[in-house]
Backbone and ligand atoms as CSV (ligand in chain L), in Angstrom:
chain,resi,resn,atom,element,x,y,z
A,1,MET,N,N,41.708,-38.942,-6.343
A,1,MET,CA,C,42.627,-37.448,-6.212
A,1,MET,C,C,44.094,-37.901,-6.346
A,2,PHE,N,N,44.768,-36.656,-7.035
A,2,PHE,CA,C,46.235,-36.890,-6.815
A,2,PHE,C,C,46.872,-35.717,-5.986
A,3,GLU,N,N,47.970,-35.902,-5.321
A,3,GLU,CA,C,48.662,-34.691,-4.374
A,3,GLU,C,C,49.940,-34.784,-4.817
A,4,VAL,N,N,50.524,-33.546,-4.949
A,4,VAL,CA,C,51.939,-33.390,-5.087
A,4,VAL,C,C,52.358,-32.263,-4.027
A,5,SER,N,N,53.461,-32.674,-3.513
A,5,SER,CA,C,54.175,-31.482,-2.270
A,5,SER,C,C,55.488,-31.318,-2.487
A,6,VAL,N,N,56.033,-30.021,-2.108
A,6,VAL,CA,C,57.231,-29.648,-2.181
A,6,VAL,C,C,57.469,-28.877,-0.844
A,7,GLU,N,N,58.947,-28.835,-0.434
A,7,GLU,CA,C,59.483,-28.229,0.794
A,7,GLU,C,C,60.448,-27.264,0.600
A,8,GLU,N,N,60.474,-26.089,1.138
A,8,GLU,CA,C,61.726,-25.370,0.934
A,8,GLU,C,C,61.847,-24.836,2.170
A,9,SER,N,N,63.201,-24.269,2.500
A,9,SER,CA,C,63.274,-23.386,3.777
A,9,SER,C,C,63.791,-21.862,3.321
A,10,PHE,N,N,63.714,-21.019,4.608
A,10,PHE,CA,C,64.265,-19.933,4.533
A,10,PHE,C,C,64.387,-19.288,5.669
A,11,ALA,N,N,65.175,-18.227,6.178
A,11,ALA,CA,C,65.368,-17.540,7.416
A,11,ALA,C,C,64.751,-16.194,7.563
A,12,ALA,N,N,64.220,-15.882,8.497
A,12,ALA,CA,C,63.489,-14.649,8.530
A,12,ALA,C,C,63.486,-14.213,9.961
A,13,GLY,N,N,63.183,-12.930,10.330
A,13,GLY,CA,C,62.999,-12.384,12.051
A,13,GLY,C,C,61.541,-11.982,11.991
A,14,HIS,N,N,61.004,-12.020,13.142
A,14,HIS,CA,C,59.753,-11.626,13.489
A,14,HIS,C,C,59.599,-11.067,14.968
A,15,ALA,N,N,58.554,-10.447,15.263
A,15,ALA,CA,C,58.143,-10.332,16.797
A,15,ALA,C,C,56.538,-10.401,16.529
A,16,LEU,N,N,55.918,-11.132,17.661
A,16,LEU,CA,C,54.445,-11.239,17.710
A,16,LEU,C,C,53.983,-10.238,18.626
A,17,ARG,N,N,53.127,-9.544,17.830
A,17,ARG,CA,C,52.544,-8.208,18.588
A,17,ARG,C,C,51.481,-8.898,19.663
A,18,GLY,N,N,51.538,-8.267,20.846
A,18,GLY,CA,C,50.463,-8.398,21.985
A,18,GLY,C,C,50.540,-9.961,22.260
A,19,TYR,N,N,51.748,-10.504,22.181
A,19,TYR,CA,C,52.084,-11.679,22.697
A,19,TYR,C,C,52.701,-11.582,24.177
A,20,ARG,N,N,52.315,-12.407,24.923
A,20,ARG,CA,C,53.043,-12.067,26.441
A,20,ARG,C,C,54.057,-13.222,26.697
A,21,GLY,N,N,55.451,-13.006,26.395
A,21,GLY,CA,C,56.322,-13.895,26.564
A,21,GLY,C,C,57.485,-13.549,25.478
A,22,LYS,N,N,58.403,-14.576,25.666
A,22,LYS,CA,C,59.539,-14.375,24.642
A,22,LYS,C,C,59.508,-13.794,23.285
A,23,CYS,N,N,58.455,-14.290,22.757
A,23,CYS,CA,C,58.027,-14.211,21.153
A,23,CYS,C,C,57.389,-12.850,20.964
A,24,GLU,N,N,57.402,-12.093,22.061
A,24,GLU,CA,C,57.110,-10.659,21.933
A,24,GLU,C,C,58.343,-9.888,21.390
A,25,ASN,N,N,59.446,-10.300,21.513
A,25,ASN,CA,C,60.875,-9.564,21.151
A,25,ASN,C,C,61.316,-10.103,19.808
A,26,PRO,N,N,61.947,-9.400,19.127
A,26,PRO,CA,C,62.438,-9.735,17.759
A,26,PRO,C,C,63.175,-11.128,17.908
A,27,HIS,N,N,63.075,-11.900,16.902
A,27,HIS,CA,C,64.031,-12.944,17.182
A,27,HIS,C,C,63.790,-13.763,15.668
A,28,GLY,N,N,64.671,-14.701,15.281
A,28,GLY,CA,C,64.682,-15.378,14.122
A,28,GLY,C,C,64.192,-16.898,13.893
A,29,HIS,N,N,63.929,-17.452,12.930
A,29,HIS,CA,C,63.545,-18.720,12.681
A,29,HIS,C,C,64.267,-19.098,11.545
A,30,ASN,N,N,64.630,-20.494,11.375
A,30,ASN,CA,C,64.806,-21.094,10.198
A,30,ASN,C,C,63.364,-21.809,9.600
A,31,TYR,N,N,62.629,-21.081,9.045
A,31,TYR,CA,C,61.256,-21.720,8.589
A,31,TYR,C,C,61.545,-22.818,7.403
A,32,LYS,N,N,60.494,-23.718,7.648
A,32,LYS,CA,C,60.298,-24.699,6.566
A,32,LYS,C,C,59.075,-24.622,6.006
A,33,VAL,N,N,58.345,-24.594,4.623
A,33,VAL,CA,C,57.233,-24.548,4.262
A,33,VAL,C,C,57.154,-25.694,3.313
A,34,ARG,N,N,55.915,-26.588,3.487
A,34,ARG,CA,C,55.646,-27.696,2.678
A,34,ARG,C,C,54.018,-27.221,2.136
A,35,ILE,N,N,54.153,-27.107,0.711
A,35,ILE,CA,C,52.914,-26.830,-0.184
A,35,ILE,C,C,52.486,-27.930,-0.709
A,36,THR,N,N,51.205,-28.275,-0.533
A,36,THR,CA,C,50.570,-29.616,-1.167
A,36,THR,C,C,49.507,-29.220,-2.042
A,37,LEU,N,N,49.672,-29.705,-3.248
A,37,LEU,CA,C,48.568,-29.313,-4.300
A,37,LEU,C,C,47.717,-30.612,-4.500
A,38,ASN,N,N,46.323,-30.431,-5.009
A,38,ASN,CA,C,45.714,-31.540,-5.334
A,38,ASN,C,C,44.848,-31.365,-6.837
A,39,GLY,N,N,44.467,-32.490,-7.443
A,39,GLY,CA,C,43.473,-32.367,-8.273
A,39,GLY,C,C,43.387,-33.552,-8.895
A,40,ASP,N,N,42.287,-33.770,-9.680
A,40,ASP,CA,C,41.731,-35.032,-10.208
A,40,ASP,C,C,42.074,-35.551,-11.592
A,41,LYS,N,N,42.834,-34.505,-12.415
A,41,LYS,CA,C,43.113,-34.848,-13.731
A,41,LYS,C,C,44.714,-34.479,-13.923
A,42,LEU,N,N,45.392,-35.322,-14.555
A,42,LEU,CA,C,47.005,-34.951,-14.825
A,42,LEU,C,C,47.059,-34.384,-16.331
A,43,ASP,N,N,48.072,-33.857,-16.234
A,43,ASP,CA,C,48.342,-33.134,-17.754
A,43,ASP,C,C,48.548,-34.153,-18.921
A,44,ASN,N,N,48.754,-33.732,-20.117
A,44,ASN,CA,C,48.974,-34.838,-21.056
A,44,ASN,C,C,50.323,-35.661,-20.801
A,45,ILE,N,N,51.285,-35.258,-19.966
A,45,ILE,CA,C,52.486,-36.182,-19.741
A,45,ILE,C,C,52.489,-36.649,-18.387
A,46,GLY,N,N,51.122,-36.670,-17.786
A,46,GLY,CA,C,51.084,-37.663,-16.361
A,46,GLY,C,C,51.652,-36.871,-15.168
A,47,LEU,N,N,51.653,-35.654,-15.360
A,47,LEU,CA,C,51.928,-34.725,-14.052
A,47,LEU,C,C,50.805,-34.059,-13.686
A,48,LEU,N,N,50.595,-33.828,-12.340
A,48,LEU,CA,C,49.609,-32.998,-11.734
A,48,LEU,C,C,50.140,-31.734,-11.908
A,49,PHE,N,N,51.457,-31.637,-11.528
A,49,PHE,CA,C,52.068,-30.106,-11.526
A,49,PHE,C,C,53.546,-30.473,-11.379
A,50,ASP,N,N,54.346,-29.708,-12.408
A,50,ASP,CA,C,55.732,-29.970,-12.393
A,50,ASP,C,C,56.457,-29.760,-11.022
A,51,PHE,N,N,57.085,-30.503,-10.316
A,51,PHE,CA,C,57.647,-30.065,-8.945
A,51,PHE,C,C,58.602,-28.904,-8.986
A,52,LYS,N,N,59.228,-28.794,-10.215
A,52,LYS,CA,C,60.276,-27.739,-10.616
A,52,LYS,C,C,59.425,-26.265,-10.429
A,53,ASP,N,N,58.379,-26.413,-11.260
A,53,ASP,CA,C,57.251,-25.272,-11.464
A,53,ASP,C,C,56.842,-24.841,-10.151
A,54,LEU,N,N,56.523,-25.764,-9.212
A,54,LEU,CA,C,55.863,-25.434,-7.909
A,54,LEU,C,C,56.997,-25.013,-7.171
A,55,LYS,N,N,58.339,-25.503,-7.014
A,55,LYS,CA,C,59.280,-24.793,-6.226
A,55,LYS,C,C,59.587,-23.279,-6.819
A,56,GLY,N,N,59.446,-23.134,-8.183
A,56,GLY,CA,C,59.593,-21.684,-8.792
A,56,GLY,C,C,58.392,-20.706,-8.196
A,57,ALA,N,N,57.116,-21.243,-8.085
A,57,ALA,CA,C,56.340,-20.566,-7.601
A,57,ALA,C,C,56.537,-20.057,-6.105
A,58,MET,N,N,56.822,-21.259,-5.385
A,58,MET,CA,C,57.189,-20.965,-3.997
A,58,MET,C,C,58.517,-20.149,-3.737
A,59,ASN,N,N,59.316,-20.185,-4.504
A,59,ASN,CA,C,60.501,-19.185,-4.510
A,59,ASN,C,C,60.140,-17.839,-4.664
A,60,GLU,N,N,59.467,-17.752,-5.576
A,60,GLU,CA,C,58.845,-16.316,-5.996
A,60,GLU,C,C,58.289,-15.847,-4.464
A,61,ILE,N,N,57.774,-16.347,-3.782
A,61,ILE,CA,C,56.748,-15.935,-2.415
A,61,ILE,C,C,58.080,-15.787,-1.472
A,62,ILE,N,N,58.859,-16.865,-1.505
A,62,ILE,CA,C,59.994,-16.856,-0.594
A,62,ILE,C,C,60.854,-15.662,-0.722
A,63,ASP,N,N,61.338,-15.611,-1.856
A,63,ASP,CA,C,62.193,-14.273,-2.229
A,63,ASP,C,C,61.712,-13.079,-1.537
A,64,ARG,N,N,60.615,-12.749,-1.191
A,64,ARG,CA,C,59.887,-11.593,-0.880
A,64,ARG,C,C,60.324,-11.497,0.767
A,65,LEU,N,N,60.438,-12.828,1.429
A,65,LEU,CA,C,60.505,-13.116,2.905
A,65,LEU,C,C,62.053,-13.348,3.381
A,66,ASP,N,N,62.903,-13.904,2.625
A,66,ASP,CA,C,64.156,-14.668,3.008
A,66,ASP,C,C,65.065,-13.439,3.318
A,67,HIS,N,N,65.577,-13.749,4.572
A,67,HIS,CA,C,66.439,-12.818,5.456
A,67,HIS,C,C,65.879,-11.285,5.598
A,68,GLN,N,N,64.420,-11.231,5.637
A,68,GLN,CA,C,63.880,-9.953,5.844
A,68,GLN,C,C,63.161,-10.055,7.542
A,69,TYR,N,N,62.811,-8.822,7.944
A,69,TYR,CA,C,62.132,-8.790,9.310
A,69,TYR,C,C,60.768,-8.695,8.658
A,70,LEU,N,N,59.855,-9.804,9.185
A,70,LEU,CA,C,58.610,-9.866,8.505
A,70,LEU,C,C,57.722,-8.842,9.018
A,71,ASN,N,N,57.802,-8.185,10.249
A,71,ASN,CA,C,56.909,-7.260,10.642
A,71,ASN,C,C,56.944,-6.165,9.753
A,72,ASP,N,N,58.012,-5.639,8.827
A,72,ASP,CA,C,58.325,-4.714,8.029
A,72,ASP,C,C,57.654,-4.891,6.701
A,73,LEU,N,N,57.190,-6.006,6.213
A,73,LEU,CA,C,56.459,-6.346,5.154
A,73,LEU,C,C,55.169,-6.510,4.921
A,74,GLU,N,N,54.406,-6.341,3.814
A,74,GLU,CA,C,52.983,-6.753,3.973
A,74,GLU,C,C,52.986,-7.921,3.686
A,75,PRO,N,N,51.719,-8.722,4.086
A,75,PRO,CA,C,50.811,-8.146,5.045
A,75,PRO,C,C,50.903,-8.113,6.248
A,76,PHE,N,N,52.202,-8.414,6.941
A,76,PHE,CA,C,52.565,-8.513,8.208
A,76,PHE,C,C,52.922,-7.375,9.016
A,77,LYS,N,N,52.955,-6.143,8.335
A,77,LYS,CA,C,52.944,-4.744,9.000
A,77,LYS,C,C,51.550,-4.633,9.789
A,78,VAL,N,N,50.466,-5.129,9.356
A,78,VAL,CA,C,49.302,-5.259,10.197
A,78,VAL,C,C,48.883,-6.573,10.865
A,79,LEU,N,N,48.958,-7.665,9.985
A,79,LEU,CA,C,48.674,-9.123,10.393
A,79,LEU,C,C,49.822,-9.557,11.102
A,80,ASN,N,N,49.759,-10.127,12.306
A,80,ASN,CA,C,50.848,-10.893,13.150
A,80,ASN,C,C,51.420,-11.730,12.238
A,81,PRO,N,N,52.864,-11.885,12.203
A,81,PRO,CA,C,53.472,-13.006,11.420
A,81,PRO,C,C,53.750,-14.093,12.151
A,82,SER,N,N,52.593,-14.662,12.638
A,82,SER,CA,C,52.507,-16.107,13.393
A,82,SER,C,C,52.773,-17.269,12.154
A,83,ALA,N,N,53.152,-18.231,12.489
A,83,ALA,CA,C,53.167,-19.437,11.648
A,83,ALA,C,C,51.914,-19.687,11.030
A,84,GLU,N,N,50.860,-19.414,11.647
A,84,GLU,CA,C,49.254,-19.557,11.193
A,84,GLU,C,C,49.236,-18.748,10.221
A,85,ASN,N,N,49.392,-17.330,10.289
A,85,ASN,CA,C,49.167,-16.497,9.126
A,85,ASN,C,C,50.052,-16.568,8.103
A,86,MET,N,N,51.411,-16.851,8.313
A,86,MET,CA,C,52.242,-17.285,7.166
A,86,MET,C,C,51.779,-18.295,6.289
A,87,ALA,N,N,51.275,-19.384,7.050
A,87,ALA,CA,C,50.641,-20.573,6.082
A,87,ALA,C,C,49.488,-20.001,5.309
A,88,LYS,N,N,48.583,-19.422,5.877
A,88,LYS,CA,C,47.676,-18.811,4.924
A,88,LYS,C,C,48.134,-17.912,3.875
A,89,TYR,N,N,49.256,-17.148,4.081
A,89,TYR,CA,C,49.895,-16.275,3.277
A,89,TYR,C,C,50.519,-16.983,1.922
A,90,PHE,N,N,51.028,-18.143,2.167
A,90,PHE,CA,C,51.675,-19.206,1.085
A,90,PHE,C,C,50.576,-19.855,0.523
A,91,PHE,N,N,49.500,-19.986,1.140
A,91,PHE,CA,C,48.175,-20.787,0.488
A,91,PHE,C,C,47.547,-19.663,-0.430
A,92,ASP,N,N,47.413,-18.560,0.034
A,92,ASP,CA,C,46.738,-17.616,-1.014
A,92,ASP,C,C,47.679,-17.152,-2.135
A,93,GLU,N,N,48.676,-16.836,-1.857
A,93,GLU,CA,C,49.815,-16.477,-3.232
A,93,GLU,C,C,50.028,-17.464,-3.916
A,94,THR,N,N,50.160,-18.867,-3.447
A,94,THR,CA,C,50.451,-19.902,-4.260
A,94,THR,C,C,49.287,-20.315,-5.250
A,95,ASN,N,N,47.910,-20.161,-4.559
A,95,ASN,CA,C,46.753,-20.204,-5.293
A,95,ASN,C,C,46.621,-19.349,-6.504
A,96,ARG,N,N,47.071,-18.213,-6.135
A,96,ARG,CA,C,46.832,-17.142,-7.123
A,96,ARG,C,C,47.851,-17.329,-8.262
A,97,LEU,N,N,48.877,-17.594,-8.035
A,97,LEU,CA,C,50.034,-17.927,-8.877
A,97,LEU,C,C,49.595,-19.055,-9.935
A,98,LEU,N,N,49.267,-20.198,-9.303
A,98,LEU,CA,C,48.690,-21.469,-9.904
A,98,LEU,C,C,47.445,-21.264,-10.901
A,99,ARG,N,N,46.400,-20.582,-10.303
A,99,ARG,CA,C,45.214,-20.586,-11.013
A,99,ARG,C,C,45.345,-19.752,-12.332
A,100,ASP,N,N,46.305,-18.944,-12.569
A,100,ASP,CA,C,46.584,-18.533,-13.805
A,100,ASP,C,C,47.206,-19.597,-14.897
A,101,ARG,N,N,48.115,-20.277,-14.221
A,101,ARG,CA,C,48.849,-21.369,-14.862
A,101,ARG,C,C,48.186,-22.467,-15.320
A,102,THR,N,N,47.225,-23.127,-14.503
A,102,THR,CA,C,46.518,-24.342,-14.583
A,102,THR,C,C,45.172,-24.239,-14.927
A,103,GLN,N,N,44.484,-22.988,-15.156
A,103,GLN,CA,C,43.069,-22.668,-15.379
A,103,GLN,C,C,42.202,-23.544,-14.640
A,104,GLY,N,N,42.724,-23.555,-13.215
A,104,GLY,CA,C,41.779,-24.192,-12.219
A,104,GLY,C,C,41.960,-25.706,-12.146
A,105,ARG,N,N,42.846,-26.272,-13.028
A,105,ARG,CA,C,42.920,-27.836,-12.702
A,105,ARG,C,C,43.498,-28.371,-11.556
A,106,VAL,N,N,44.469,-27.429,-10.972
A,106,VAL,CA,C,45.154,-27.686,-9.813
A,106,VAL,C,C,44.824,-26.536,-8.701
A,107,ASN,N,N,44.704,-27.040,-7.374
A,107,ASN,CA,C,44.672,-26.232,-6.254
A,107,ASN,C,C,45.597,-26.475,-5.419
A,108,VAL,N,N,45.640,-25.378,-4.362
A,108,VAL,CA,C,46.504,-25.562,-3.345
A,108,VAL,C,C,45.526,-26.414,-2.235
A,109,LYS,N,N,46.064,-27.520,-1.712
A,109,LYS,CA,C,45.355,-28.137,-0.656
A,109,LYS,C,C,45.566,-27.720,0.710
A,110,LYS,N,N,46.875,-27.731,1.089
A,110,LYS,CA,C,47.156,-27.242,2.308
A,110,LYS,C,C,48.746,-26.729,2.399
A,111,VAL,N,N,48.885,-25.861,3.492
A,111,VAL,CA,C,50.578,-25.323,3.456
A,111,VAL,C,C,50.554,-25.781,4.794
A,112,LYS,N,N,51.662,-26.132,5.186
A,112,LYS,CA,C,52.379,-26.236,6.419
A,112,LYS,C,C,53.695,-25.466,6.800
A,113,VAL,N,N,53.639,-24.731,7.823
A,113,VAL,CA,C,54.815,-24.159,8.143
A,113,VAL,C,C,55.318,-24.377,9.390
A,114,TRP,N,N,56.762,-24.668,9.315
A,114,TRP,CA,C,57.687,-25.262,10.451
A,114,TRP,C,C,58.249,-23.906,10.997
A,115,GLU,N,N,57.975,-23.621,12.275
A,115,GLU,CA,C,58.992,-22.580,13.233
A,115,GLU,C,C,60.238,-23.196,13.544
A,116,THR,N,N,59.814,-24.245,14.061
A,116,THR,CA,C,61.073,-25.112,14.669
A,116,THR,C,C,60.938,-26.259,14.158
A,117,ASP,N,N,61.723,-27.542,14.428
A,117,ASP,CA,C,61.738,-28.757,14.112
A,117,ASP,C,C,60.500,-29.455,14.830
A,118,THR,N,N,59.745,-28.860,15.851
A,118,THR,CA,C,58.669,-29.600,16.554
A,118,THR,C,C,57.602,-28.675,16.467
A,119,THR,N,N,57.676,-27.464,16.061
A,119,THR,CA,C,56.542,-26.798,15.997
A,119,THR,C,C,55.873,-26.340,14.603
A,120,THR,N,N,54.431,-26.823,14.090
A,120,THR,CA,C,54.103,-26.474,12.830
A,120,THR,C,C,52.359,-25.840,13.009
A,121,ALA,N,N,52.494,-24.986,12.012
A,121,ALA,CA,C,50.992,-24.354,11.819
A,121,ALA,C,C,50.479,-24.768,10.193
A,122,THR,N,N,49.285,-25.310,10.173
A,122,THR,CA,C,48.809,-25.671,8.719
A,122,THR,C,C,47.523,-24.733,8.361
A,123,TYR,N,N,47.503,-24.482,7.195
A,123,TYR,CA,C,46.200,-23.839,6.742
A,123,TYR,C,C,45.862,-24.432,5.675
A,124,PHE,N,N,44.363,-24.761,5.607
A,124,PHE,CA,C,43.764,-25.347,4.475
A,124,PHE,C,C,42.439,-24.902,4.310
A,125,GLU,N,N,41.629,-25.141,3.443
A,125,GLU,CA,C,40.089,-24.601,3.214
A,125,GLU,C,C,39.249,-25.758,2.761
L,1,ZN,ZN,ZN,59.018,-16.639,16.583
């Protein structure tokens, strides 16, 4: 199997509903996201997926969230904007974008979201 990963950062605010503690109140994070793809076949020039195109797909998703209050955006109006749920959101959205572009040759393997330098959540299937 081959794997490729890219990382990007963005800033956003959120508040965790039902949480007892400081994270119940609105506050911001400089999020970092790493998306990892895998597949067993390379394309005709030896790439699993062009890093530039993966960053492009990732930035389509980030553009919706950057400098926004996440609790005001779908699906986080209902779903708590935890790092865990954000990791699954990036996983599902990236998979949707990639499926069209690679006809199933490449899949998202996992997504890791950093809320701080020392705290991460990962989603994979
Ligand atoms: Zn937080």
